[in-house]
VMD Tcl script that builds the backbone (N, CA, C; Angstrom):
set m [mol new atoms 510]
animate dup $m
set s [atomselect $m all]
$s set {name element resname resid chain x y z} {
  {N N MET 1 A 142.698 110.044 62.528}
  {CA C MET 1 A 141.497 109.524 62.989}
  {C C MET 1 A 140.903 109.652 64.032}
  {N N VAL 2 A 141.646 110.116 65.041}
  {CA C VAL 2 A 141.254 110.431 66.435}
  {C C VAL 2 A 140.553 111.915 66.036}
  {N N GLY 3 A 141.071 112.815 65.521}
  {CA C GLY 3 A 140.273 113.878 65.073}
  {C C GLY 3 A 138.899 113.792 64.695}
  {N N MET 4 A 138.892 112.815 63.742}
  {CA C MET 4 A 137.805 112.457 62.911}
  {C C MET 4 A 136.608 112.017 63.739}
  {N N ILE 5 A 136.867 111.287 64.765}
  {CA C ILE 5 A 136.144 110.683 65.841}
  {C C ILE 5 A 135.599 111.912 66.589}
  {N N TRP 6 A 136.583 112.794 66.831}
  {CA C TRP 6 A 136.070 113.660 67.725}
  {C C TRP 6 A 135.243 114.538 67.480}
  {N N ALA 7 A 135.182 114.477 66.055}
  {CA C ALA 7 A 134.472 115.861 65.379}
  {C C ALA 7 A 133.049 115.277 65.352}
  {N N VAL 8 A 132.776 113.957 65.465}
  {CA C VAL 8 A 131.367 113.541 65.700}
  {C C VAL 8 A 130.888 113.761 66.901}
  {N N ALA 9 A 131.646 113.452 67.795}
  {CA C ALA 9 A 131.357 113.434 69.271}
  {C C ALA 9 A 130.803 115.037 69.424}
  {N N PHE 10 A 131.958 116.254 69.002}
  {CA C PHE 10 A 131.338 117.249 69.392}
  {C C PHE 10 A 130.357 117.790 68.361}
  {N N ASP 11 A 130.154 117.233 67.181}
  {CA C ASP 11 A 128.784 117.562 66.402}
  {C C ASP 11 A 127.767 117.158 67.355}
  {N N TRP 12 A 127.726 115.936 67.349}
  {CA C TRP 12 A 126.267 115.263 68.484}
  {C C TRP 12 A 125.911 116.174 69.786}
  {N N ALA 13 A 127.170 116.466 70.195}
  {CA C ALA 13 A 126.943 117.279 71.733}
  {C C ALA 13 A 126.445 118.540 71.335}
  {N N ASP 14 A 127.096 119.019 70.431}
  {CA C ASP 14 A 126.492 120.692 70.039}
  {C C ASP 14 A 124.907 120.609 69.601}
  {N N GLY 15 A 124.639 119.636 68.967}
  {CA C GLY 15 A 123.175 119.507 68.595}
  {C C GLY 15 A 122.361 119.405 69.783}
  {N N LEU 16 A 122.853 118.576 70.799}
  {CA C LEU 16 A 121.669 118.208 71.899}
  {C C LEU 16 A 121.808 119.826 72.786}
  {N N ILE 17 A 122.827 120.548 72.897}
  {CA C ILE 17 A 123.029 121.714 73.584}
  {C C ILE 17 A 122.138 122.376 72.817}
  {N N ALA 18 A 122.402 122.760 71.622}
  {CA C ALA 18 A 121.730 123.688 70.574}
  {C C ALA 18 A 120.135 123.633 71.008}
  {N N ARG 19 A 119.734 122.406 70.810}
  {CA C ARG 19 A 118.224 122.120 70.921}
  {C C ARG 19 A 117.779 122.624 72.431}
  {N N GLY 20 A 118.508 122.292 73.472}
  {CA C GLY 20 A 118.009 122.350 74.642}
  {C C GLY 20 A 118.405 123.715 75.327}
  {N N MET 21 A 118.677 124.520 74.275}
  {CA C MET 21 A 119.056 125.980 74.802}
  {C C MET 21 A 117.638 126.805 74.547}
  {N N SER 22 A 117.236 127.722 75.606}
  {CA C SER 22 A 116.058 128.187 75.871}
  {C C SER 22 A 116.438 129.855 75.510}
  {N N GLY 23 A 115.506 130.520 74.967}
  {CA C GLY 23 A 115.532 131.952 74.641}
  {C C GLY 23 A 116.589 131.859 73.281}
  {N N ARG 24 A 116.536 130.835 72.453}
  {CA C ARG 24 A 116.934 131.178 71.037}
  {C C ARG 24 A 116.013 131.669 70.049}
  {N N ASN 25 A 116.094 132.537 69.671}
  {CA C ASN 25 A 115.284 133.061 68.548}
  {C C ASN 25 A 115.527 132.384 67.020}
  {N N GLU 26 A 114.440 132.628 66.209}
  {CA C GLU 26 A 114.344 131.843 64.905}
  {C C GLU 26 A 115.607 132.017 64.049}
  {N N MET 27 A 115.916 133.344 64.190}
  {CA C MET 27 A 117.255 133.789 63.323}
  {C C MET 27 A 118.431 132.830 63.790}
  {N N GLN 28 A 118.644 132.849 65.061}
  {CA C GLN 28 A 119.927 132.237 65.775}
  {C C GLN 28 A 119.869 130.891 65.365}
  {N N GLY 29 A 118.557 130.198 65.438}
  {CA C GLY 29 A 118.475 128.750 65.180}
  {C C GLY 29 A 118.776 128.475 63.526}
  {N N LYS 30 A 118.384 129.542 62.403}
  {CA C LYS 30 A 118.544 129.280 60.851}
  {C C LYS 30 A 120.185 129.426 61.058}
  {N N PHE 31 A 120.717 130.569 61.612}
  {CA C PHE 31 A 122.117 130.678 61.652}
  {C C PHE 31 A 123.058 129.709 61.876}
  {N N GLY 32 A 122.562 128.946 63.243}
  {CA C GLY 32 A 123.284 127.523 63.780}
  {C C GLY 32 A 123.239 126.649 62.904}
  {N N ALA 33 A 122.139 126.686 61.915}
  {CA C ALA 33 A 121.846 125.192 61.070}
  {C C ALA 33 A 122.662 125.647 60.056}
  {N N GLN 34 A 122.735 126.621 59.562}
  {CA C GLN 34 A 123.666 126.992 58.481}
  {C C GLN 34 A 125.213 126.665 58.655}
  {N N LEU 35 A 125.654 126.987 59.765}
  {CA C LEU 35 A 126.998 126.904 60.086}
  {C C LEU 35 A 127.234 125.423 60.491}
  {N N ASP 36 A 126.039 125.050 60.606}
  {CA C ASP 36 A 126.718 123.013 60.908}
  {C C ASP 36 A 126.504 122.717 59.529}
  {N N VAL 37 A 126.002 123.049 58.488}
  {CA C VAL 37 A 126.116 122.482 57.213}
  {C C VAL 37 A 127.543 122.670 56.757}
  {N N LEU 38 A 128.176 124.092 57.104}
  {CA C LEU 38 A 129.452 124.190 56.618}
  {C C LEU 38 A 130.684 123.115 57.512}
  {N N ILE 39 A 130.129 123.175 58.724}
  {CA C ILE 39 A 130.994 122.112 59.464}
  {C C ILE 39 A 130.787 120.655 59.214}
  {N N ASP 40 A 129.612 120.421 58.999}
  {CA C ASP 40 A 129.583 118.927 58.360}
  {C C ASP 40 A 130.267 118.914 57.250}
  {N N ILE 41 A 130.110 119.393 56.184}
  {CA C ILE 41 A 130.943 119.594 55.063}
  {C C ILE 41 A 132.480 119.310 55.114}
  {N N VAL 42 A 133.013 120.037 56.149}
  {CA C VAL 42 A 134.493 120.080 55.883}
  {C C VAL 42 A 134.945 118.696 57.219}
  {N N SER 43 A 134.109 118.345 58.203}
  {CA C SER 43 A 134.434 117.102 58.983}
  {C C SER 43 A 133.860 115.769 58.195}
  {N N TYR 44 A 132.621 116.087 57.270}
  {CA C TYR 44 A 132.549 114.701 57.205}
  {C C TYR 44 A 133.031 114.295 55.500}
  {N N GLY 45 A 132.759 115.450 54.935}
  {CA C GLY 45 A 133.115 115.549 53.149}
  {C C GLY 45 A 134.587 115.486 52.903}
  {N N VAL 46 A 135.060 116.631 53.324}
  {CA C VAL 46 A 136.632 117.181 52.988}
  {C C VAL 46 A 137.593 116.242 53.533}
  {N N THR 47 A 137.708 116.246 55.054}
  {CA C THR 47 A 138.321 115.375 55.763}
  {C C THR 47 A 138.496 114.165 55.306}
  {N N PRO 48 A 137.813 113.337 55.411}
  {CA C PRO 48 A 137.599 112.006 55.079}
  {C C PRO 48 A 138.347 111.819 53.499}
  {N N ALA 49 A 138.013 112.952 52.563}
  {CA C ALA 49 A 138.406 113.077 51.318}
  {C C ALA 49 A 140.142 113.172 51.030}
  {N N ILE 50 A 140.646 114.016 52.065}
  {CA C ILE 50 A 141.808 114.347 52.299}
  {C C ILE 50 A 142.628 113.048 52.982}
  {N N LEU 51 A 141.816 112.427 53.970}
  {CA C LEU 51 A 142.646 110.934 54.078}
  {C C LEU 51 A 142.847 109.940 53.431}
  {N N ILE 52 A 141.607 109.858 52.565}
  {CA C ILE 52 A 141.751 108.783 51.546}
  {C C ILE 52 A 142.769 109.151 50.472}
  {N N ALA 53 A 142.744 110.439 49.845}
  {CA C ALA 53 A 143.916 110.829 48.994}
  {C C ALA 53 A 145.218 110.706 49.379}
  {N N CYS 54 A 145.568 110.990 50.849}
  {CA C CYS 54 A 146.759 111.178 50.993}
  {C C CYS 54 A 147.363 109.693 51.616}
  {N N TYR 55 A 146.334 108.805 52.089}
  {CA C TYR 55 A 146.760 107.497 52.365}
  {C C TYR 55 A 147.321 106.654 50.982}
  {N N GLY 56 A 146.520 107.085 49.905}
  {CA C GLY 56 A 146.776 106.338 48.482}
  {C C GLY 56 A 147.936 107.170 47.993}
  {N N GLY 57 A 148.852 107.886 48.485}
  {CA C GLY 57 A 149.637 108.841 47.752}
  {C C GLY 57 A 149.403 109.361 46.683}
  {N N PHE 58 A 147.880 110.011 46.704}
  {CA C PHE 58 A 147.302 110.858 45.438}
  {C C PHE 58 A 147.278 110.131 44.301}
  {N N GLU 59 A 147.463 108.585 44.524}
  {CA C GLU 59 A 147.214 107.646 42.885}
  {C C GLU 59 A 145.776 107.978 42.638}
  {N N VAL 60 A 145.480 108.073 41.196}
  {CA C VAL 60 A 144.242 108.290 40.623}
  {C C VAL 60 A 143.209 107.299 41.099}
  {N N GLU 61 A 143.494 106.338 41.322}
  {CA C GLU 61 A 142.258 105.682 41.819}
  {C C GLU 61 A 141.690 105.903 43.209}
  {N N PHE 62 A 142.784 106.544 44.256}
  {CA C PHE 62 A 142.321 107.304 45.590}
  {C C PHE 62 A 141.949 108.371 45.370}
  {N N LEU 63 A 142.690 109.346 44.466}
  {CA C LEU 63 A 141.697 110.610 44.089}
  {C C LEU 63 A 140.390 110.464 43.964}
  {N N THR 64 A 140.253 109.503 42.955}
  {CA C THR 64 A 138.972 109.502 42.150}
  {C C THR 64 A 137.662 108.910 43.205}
  {N N VAL 65 A 138.068 108.374 44.399}
  {CA C VAL 65 A 137.338 107.712 45.332}
  {C C VAL 65 A 137.060 109.070 46.075}
  {N N ALA 66 A 138.141 109.653 46.487}
  {CA C ALA 66 A 138.243 111.009 47.623}
  {C C ALA 66 A 137.259 111.824 46.830}
  {N N LEU 67 A 137.146 112.250 45.560}
  {CA C LEU 67 A 136.350 113.285 44.947}
  {C C LEU 67 A 135.095 112.537 44.975}
  {N N PHE 68 A 134.844 111.571 44.820}
  {CA C PHE 68 A 133.479 110.881 44.507}
  {C C PHE 68 A 132.853 110.835 46.007}
  {N N LEU 69 A 133.285 110.763 46.987}
  {CA C LEU 69 A 133.165 110.896 48.509}
  {C C LEU 69 A 132.675 112.403 48.875}
  {N N LEU 70 A 133.431 112.977 48.429}
  {CA C LEU 70 A 133.408 114.646 48.476}
  {C C LEU 70 A 131.940 115.198 48.160}
  {N N PHE 71 A 131.735 114.584 46.981}
  {CA C PHE 71 A 130.632 114.906 45.916}
  {C C PHE 71 A 129.413 114.573 46.637}
  {N N ALA 72 A 129.657 113.055 46.734}
  {CA C ALA 72 A 128.470 112.601 47.500}
  {C C ALA 72 A 128.098 113.327 48.791}
  {N N SER 73 A 129.040 113.449 49.573}
  {CA C SER 73 A 128.668 114.677 50.864}
  {C C SER 73 A 128.266 115.659 50.635}
  {N N ALA 74 A 128.428 116.565 49.910}
  {CA C ALA 74 A 127.766 117.667 49.224}
  {C C ALA 74 A 126.244 117.609 48.801}
  {N N LEU 75 A 126.075 116.653 48.105}
  {CA C LEU 75 A 124.647 116.142 47.501}
  {C C LEU 75 A 124.049 115.513 48.966}
  {N N ARG 76 A 124.470 115.071 49.704}
  {CA C ARG 76 A 123.660 114.468 50.719}
  {C C ARG 76 A 123.612 115.553 51.571}
  {N N LEU 77 A 124.361 116.656 51.908}
  {CA C LEU 77 A 123.938 117.566 52.741}
  {C C LEU 77 A 122.844 118.732 51.847}
  {N N SER 78 A 123.076 118.959 50.748}
  {CA C SER 78 A 122.226 119.787 49.950}
  {C C SER 78 A 120.633 119.187 49.997}
  {N N TYR 79 A 120.490 117.726 49.936}
  {CA C TYR 79 A 119.241 117.213 50.008}
  {C C TYR 79 A 118.849 117.419 51.045}
  {N N PHE 80 A 119.528 117.427 52.290}
  {CA C PHE 80 A 119.070 117.330 53.846}
  {C C PHE 80 A 118.607 118.797 53.961}
  {N N SER 81 A 119.537 119.670 53.541}
  {CA C SER 81 A 119.345 121.128 53.705}
  {C C SER 81 A 117.587 121.459 53.063}
  {N N VAL 82 A 117.469 120.842 52.147}
  {CA C VAL 82 A 115.978 121.370 51.037}
  {C C VAL 82 A 114.941 120.528 51.864}
  {N N PHE 83 A 115.015 118.989 52.181}
  {CA C PHE 83 A 114.029 118.001 52.249}
  {C C PHE 83 A 114.135 117.719 53.905}
  {N N GLY 84 A 115.161 118.084 54.454}
  {CA C GLY 84 A 114.930 117.547 56.139}
  {C C GLY 84 A 115.246 116.146 56.551}
  {N N LEU 85 A 114.604 115.890 57.433}
  {CA C LEU 85 A 114.484 114.519 58.039}
  {C C LEU 85 A 112.699 113.933 57.391}
  {N N SER 86 A 113.140 112.730 57.189}
  {CA C SER 86 A 111.961 111.844 56.327}
  {C C SER 86 A 111.148 111.375 57.581}
  {N N GLY 87 A 109.730 111.821 57.547}
  {CA C GLY 87 A 109.097 111.568 58.942}
  {C C GLY 87 A 109.555 111.997 60.132}
  {N N GLY 88 A 110.181 113.030 60.318}
  {CA C GLY 88 A 110.554 113.667 61.149}
  {C C GLY 88 A 111.915 113.033 62.102}
  {N N SER 89 A 112.194 111.846 61.745}
  {CA C SER 89 A 112.921 110.965 62.518}
  {C C SER 89 A 114.258 110.098 61.670}
  {N N HIS 90 A 114.282 110.185 60.637}
  {CA C HIS 90 A 114.908 109.333 59.605}
  {C C HIS 90 A 115.708 110.291 58.429}
  {N N TYR 91 A 116.665 110.127 58.136}
  {CA C TYR 91 A 117.745 110.432 57.230}
  {C C TYR 91 A 117.161 109.734 55.749}
  {N N THR 92 A 117.250 110.650 54.810}
  {CA C THR 92 A 117.447 109.538 53.382}
  {C C THR 92 A 118.707 109.620 53.300}
  {N N GLY 93 A 119.344 108.502 52.925}
  {CA C GLY 93 A 120.491 108.120 52.513}
  {C C GLY 93 A 121.719 108.123 53.983}
  {N N LEU 94 A 122.418 107.510 53.938}
  {CA C LEU 94 A 123.419 107.217 55.241}
  {C C LEU 94 A 123.896 108.672 55.630}
  {N N ALA 95 A 123.552 109.108 57.132}
  {CA C ALA 95 A 123.815 110.705 57.444}
  {C C ALA 95 A 125.580 110.707 57.522}
  {N N LEU 96 A 125.923 111.851 57.187}
  {CA C LEU 96 A 127.673 111.889 56.877}
  {C C LEU 96 A 128.420 111.549 58.117}
  {N N ASP 97 A 127.869 111.913 59.336}
  {CA C ASP 97 A 128.782 111.721 60.473}
  {C C ASP 97 A 129.078 109.983 60.392}
  {N N ASN 98 A 128.466 109.100 59.970}
  {CA C ASN 98 A 128.790 107.860 59.904}
  {C C ASN 98 A 129.961 107.604 59.139}
  {N N ASN 99 A 130.491 108.719 57.967}
  {CA C ASN 99 A 131.576 108.457 57.327}
  {C C ASN 99 A 132.951 108.516 58.253}
  {N N ASN 100 A 132.764 109.336 58.912}
  {CA C ASN 100 A 134.046 109.190 59.926}
  {C C ASN 100 A 133.662 107.831 61.000}
  {N N ILE 101 A 132.647 107.642 61.580}
  {CA C ILE 101 A 132.679 106.577 62.642}
  {C C ILE 101 A 133.437 105.224 61.589}
  {N N PHE 102 A 132.911 105.016 60.651}
  {CA C PHE 102 A 132.948 103.915 59.933}
  {C C PHE 102 A 134.643 103.965 59.337}
  {N N LEU 103 A 135.116 105.060 59.059}
  {CA C LEU 103 A 136.497 105.250 58.450}
  {C C LEU 103 A 137.158 104.824 59.773}
  {N N ALA 104 A 137.026 105.470 60.812}
  {CA C ALA 104 A 138.030 105.268 62.145}
  {C C ALA 104 A 137.802 103.520 62.323}
  {N N PHE 105 A 136.567 103.104 62.142}
  {CA C PHE 105 A 136.636 101.905 62.393}
  {C C PHE 105 A 137.697 100.745 61.508}
  {N N ILE 106 A 137.426 101.245 60.459}
  {CA C ILE 106 A 138.160 100.511 59.474}
  {C C ILE 106 A 139.523 100.481 59.763}
  {N N PHE 107 A 140.283 101.734 60.063}
  {CA C PHE 107 A 141.565 101.871 60.256}
  {C C PHE 107 A 142.048 100.916 61.364}
  {N N ILE 108 A 141.466 100.447 62.259}
  {CA C ILE 108 A 141.898 99.671 63.358}
  {C C ILE 108 A 142.155 98.473 62.719}
  {N N PHE 109 A 141.716 98.303 61.508}
  {CA C PHE 109 A 142.479 96.653 61.305}
  {C C PHE 109 A 143.592 97.056 60.035}
  {N N GLU 110 A 143.972 98.167 59.926}
  {CA C GLU 110 A 145.034 98.248 58.714}
  {C C GLU 110 A 146.419 97.533 58.935}
  {N N GLY 111 A 147.043 97.534 60.080}
  {CA C GLY 111 A 147.954 96.569 60.343}
  {C C GLY 111 A 148.039 95.246 60.047}
  {N N TRP 112 A 146.874 94.659 60.656}
  {CA C TRP 112 A 146.367 93.467 60.692}
  {C C TRP 112 A 146.006 92.752 58.918}
  {N N ILE 113 A 145.412 93.730 58.228}
  {CA C ILE 113 A 144.886 93.375 56.979}
  {C C ILE 113 A 146.264 93.233 56.100}
  {N N GLY 114 A 147.077 94.141 56.166}
  {CA C GLY 114 A 148.676 94.287 55.294}
  {C C GLY 114 A 147.947 94.693 53.750}
  {N N GLU 115 A 148.948 94.493 52.795}
  {CA C GLU 115 A 148.454 95.063 51.607}
  {C C GLU 115 A 147.550 95.332 51.184}
  {N N SER 116 A 146.539 94.408 51.497}
  {CA C SER 116 A 145.164 94.500 50.802}
  {C C SER 116 A 144.082 95.843 51.423}
  {N N PHE 117 A 144.691 96.344 52.399}
  {CA C PHE 117 A 144.015 97.059 53.173}
  {C C PHE 117 A 143.719 98.427 51.986}
  {N N SER 118 A 144.608 98.830 51.267}
  {CA C SER 118 A 144.383 99.938 50.156}
  {C C SER 118 A 143.243 99.593 49.489}
  {N N MET 119 A 143.132 98.355 49.058}
  {CA C MET 119 A 141.827 97.901 47.804}
  {C C MET 119 A 140.588 97.958 48.913}
  {N N ILE 120 A 140.930 97.348 50.400}
  {CA C ILE 120 A 139.411 97.664 50.919}
  {C C ILE 120 A 139.058 98.721 51.568}
  {N N LEU 121 A 139.805 99.974 51.914}
  {CA C LEU 121 A 139.667 100.876 52.000}
  {C C LEU 121 A 139.261 101.839 50.924}
  {N N LEU 122 A 139.322 101.497 49.479}
  {CA C LEU 122 A 138.894 102.363 48.168}
  {C C LEU 122 A 137.361 101.598 48.237}
  {N N LEU 123 A 137.420 100.299 48.532}
  {CA C LEU 123 A 135.768 99.596 48.405}
  {C C LEU 123 A 134.736 100.284 49.243}
  {N N LEU 124 A 135.432 100.053 50.511}
  {CA C LEU 124 A 134.559 100.615 51.706}
  {C C LEU 124 A 134.030 102.308 51.605}
  {N N SER 125 A 134.793 103.071 50.810}
  {CA C SER 125 A 134.929 104.631 51.027}
  {C C SER 125 A 133.914 104.809 49.940}
  {N N LEU 126 A 133.967 104.104 48.792}
  {CA C LEU 126 A 133.187 104.049 47.742}
  {C C LEU 126 A 131.701 103.801 48.203}
  {N N LEU 127 A 131.678 102.373 48.813}
  {CA C LEU 127 A 130.341 101.906 49.513}
  {C C LEU 127 A 129.707 103.257 50.305}
  {N N ILE 128 A 130.252 103.939 51.326}
  {CA C ILE 128 A 130.059 104.787 52.085}
  {C C ILE 128 A 129.386 106.059 51.285}
  {N N ALA 129 A 130.107 106.403 50.343}
  {CA C ALA 129 A 129.693 107.352 49.304}
  {C C ALA 129 A 128.444 106.953 48.649}
  {N N VAL 130 A 128.228 105.992 48.168}
  {CA C VAL 130 A 126.794 105.549 47.465}
  {C C VAL 130 A 125.882 105.499 48.552}
  {N N LEU 131 A 126.162 104.973 49.721}
  {CA C LEU 131 A 125.027 104.840 50.784}
  {C C LEU 131 A 125.011 106.532 51.220}
  {N N ASN 132 A 125.677 107.225 51.031}
  {CA C ASN 132 A 125.376 108.611 51.532}
  {C C ASN 132 A 124.132 109.123 50.506}
  {N N ILE 133 A 124.300 108.826 49.387}
  {CA C ILE 133 A 123.036 109.686 48.340}
  {C C ILE 133 A 122.239 108.587 48.002}
  {N N SER 134 A 122.106 107.433 48.707}
  {CA C SER 134 A 121.221 106.420 48.505}
  {C C SER 134 A 119.656 106.671 48.983}
  {N N GLN 135 A 118.947 106.126 48.776}
  {CA C GLN 135 A 117.725 106.018 48.876}
  {C C GLN 135 A 117.150 105.337 50.620}
  {N N ILE 136 A 118.013 104.847 51.193}
  {CA C ILE 136 A 117.923 104.178 52.155}
  {C C ILE 136 A 117.530 104.979 53.030}
  {N N LYS 137 A 116.525 104.442 54.560}
  {CA C LYS 137 A 116.063 105.628 55.526}
  {C C LYS 137 A 117.088 105.078 56.546}
  {N N THR 138 A 117.800 105.873 57.372}
  {CA C THR 138 A 118.381 105.646 58.514}
  {C C THR 138 A 117.834 106.648 59.436}
  {N N PRO 139 A 118.180 106.053 60.992}
  {CA C PRO 139 A 117.317 106.824 61.828}
  {C C PRO 139 A 118.643 107.931 62.405}
  {N N LYS 140 A 117.836 108.818 62.801}
  {CA C LYS 140 A 118.935 110.028 63.365}
  {C C LYS 140 A 119.110 109.473 64.840}
  {N N LEU 141 A 120.624 109.335 64.962}
  {CA C LEU 141 A 120.787 108.993 66.126}
  {C C LEU 141 A 121.548 109.648 67.111}
  {N N SER 142 A 121.833 110.731 66.683}
  {CA C SER 142 A 122.260 111.787 67.605}
  {C C SER 142 A 121.134 112.400 68.525}
  {N N SER 143 A 120.009 112.237 68.089}
  {CA C SER 143 A 119.046 113.221 69.026}
  {C C SER 143 A 118.562 112.170 70.240}
  {N N ASN 144 A 119.215 110.905 70.478}
  {CA C ASN 144 A 119.011 110.008 71.715}
  {C C ASN 144 A 119.869 110.451 72.346}
  {N N PRO 145 A 119.875 110.591 73.746}
  {CA C PRO 145 A 121.414 110.952 74.556}
  {C C PRO 145 A 121.934 109.736 74.918}
  {N N ILE 146 A 121.488 108.442 75.077}
  {CA C ILE 146 A 121.928 107.212 74.692}
  {C C ILE 146 A 123.216 107.081 73.979}
  {N N ASN 147 A 122.575 107.362 72.658}
  {CA C ASN 147 A 123.424 107.143 71.424}
  {C C ASN 147 A 124.655 108.335 71.534}
  {N N VAL 148 A 124.492 109.328 72.014}
  {CA C VAL 148 A 125.449 110.025 72.646}
  {C C VAL 148 A 126.700 109.647 73.430}
  {N N TYR 149 A 125.900 109.112 74.415}
  {CA C TYR 149 A 126.728 108.405 75.496}
  {C C TYR 149 A 127.624 107.138 75.074}
  {N N LEU 150 A 126.995 106.586 73.798}
  {CA C LEU 150 A 127.650 105.097 73.030}
  {C C LEU 150 A 128.727 105.971 72.180}
  {N N LEU 151 A 128.540 106.821 71.766}
  {CA C LEU 151 A 129.392 107.319 70.789}
  {C C LEU 151 A 130.719 108.055 71.665}
  {N N GLY 152 A 130.467 108.944 72.738}
  {CA C GLY 152 A 131.501 109.340 73.743}
  {C C GLY 152 A 132.658 108.039 74.142}
  {N N SER 153 A 131.726 106.858 74.380}
  {CA C SER 153 A 132.527 105.406 74.786}
  {C C SER 153 A 133.404 105.314 73.613}
  {N N TYR 154 A 132.816 105.136 72.470}
  {CA C TYR 154 A 133.525 104.603 71.036}
  {C C TYR 154 A 134.508 105.518 70.884}
  {N N THR 155 A 134.355 106.979 71.244}
  {CA C THR 155 A 135.438 107.909 71.202}
  {C C THR 155 A 136.469 107.973 71.738}
  {N N VAL 156 A 136.362 107.498 73.125}
  {CA C VAL 156 A 137.542 107.304 73.830}
  {C C VAL 156 A 137.976 106.051 73.419}
  {N N LEU 157 A 137.702 104.919 73.415}
  {CA C LEU 157 A 138.165 103.796 72.835}
  {C C LEU 157 A 139.067 103.940 71.827}
  {N N ILE 158 A 138.654 104.552 70.637}
  {CA C ILE 158 A 138.833 104.493 69.565}
  {C C ILE 158 A 140.426 105.430 69.906}
  {N N THR 159 A 140.364 106.555 70.623}
  {CA C THR 159 A 141.475 107.671 70.782}
  {C C THR 159 A 142.599 106.637 71.666}
  {N N CYS 160 A 142.389 105.974 72.631}
  {CA C CYS 160 A 143.070 105.111 73.468}
  {C C CYS 160 A 143.619 103.823 72.241}
  {N N PHE 161 A 143.005 103.351 71.720}
  {CA C PHE 161 A 143.503 102.464 70.560}
  {C C PHE 161 A 144.637 103.176 69.783}
  {N N PHE 162 A 144.124 104.219 69.177}
  {CA C PHE 162 A 145.029 104.724 68.062}
  {C C PHE 162 A 146.440 105.479 68.901}
  {N N TYR 163 A 146.459 106.049 70.164}
  {CA C TYR 163 A 147.254 106.296 70.875}
  {C C TYR 163 A 147.979 105.173 71.279}
  {N N TRP 164 A 147.596 104.104 71.694}
  {CA C TRP 164 A 148.670 102.735 71.889}
  {C C TRP 164 A 149.204 102.514 70.728}
  {N N LYS 165 A 148.596 102.439 69.798}
  {CA C LYS 165 A 149.240 102.184 68.306}
  {C C LYS 165 A 150.090 102.813 68.056}
  {N N GLN 166 A 150.123 103.972 68.073}
  {CA C GLN 166 A 151.342 105.108 67.839}
  {C C GLN 166 A 152.225 104.890 68.520}
  {N N SER 167 A 151.977 104.670 70.132}
  {CA C SER 167 A 152.979 104.738 70.993}
  {C C SER 167 A 153.922 103.431 70.806}
  {N N ASN 168 A 153.538 102.343 70.258}
  {CA C ASN 168 A 154.192 101.079 70.119}
  {C C ASN 168 A 154.639 100.829 68.950}
  {N N GLN 169 A 154.697 102.144 67.804}
  {CA C GLN 169 A 155.690 101.634 66.814}
  {C C GLN 169 A 157.149 101.972 66.945}
  {N N ILE 170 A 157.702 101.268 66.372}
  {CA C ILE 170 A 159.324 101.404 66.318}
  {C C ILE 170 A 159.770 102.206 65.404}
}
mol reanalyze $m
mol bondsrecalc $m
mol representation Tube
mol addrep $m
C-alpha cells in the first residue's frame, strides 16, 4: 500500500518538474510522455491487479476483478494517449492515479470491517475499473501545486498509518 501511494506522489512530482524544465525539445517531451504511460500502466494497472489477486489468494473472483481492472487501465491509458485531456483540463474517465489513492484508503479499514472486507474490496475495485473507462469528466488534479502538497500530506499520513499498523501486529 505504501509503495502504491508513493508511486502517485512521485508521478505527480515528476510531471510538475518535467513541465517546468526549460530547454526540453519536442522529442524529449514525446519520449517522456511515452515513458510516463509505461510507468502508469505498471503503477496503476499491474500493481493494483497483483494486490487484488494476491489478497484474494488467486481465487477466481479476485483474478477476474484484477484482470478487469488491468484491462480497464490499459483502455483508459490508450484513450488518453490518443485523445488527451477533454477541454484541456479534464480527463474522460477516472484518472488511473486514483486507483492507488482509493485502494490505499480502502485498506485503512481492513482490520475494522472484518470478513466482509474481501467483498467490499472486490466491489470497490470493480467500481474503480468501471469509472476508469466511463465517460465522466474529472479534473486533472496533478497540475495544481496545492493538490500536490495535499497528496504529499496524504502520502505521509498513509505511510505512518501502515507503519503503525504493521508495528502493532503481534
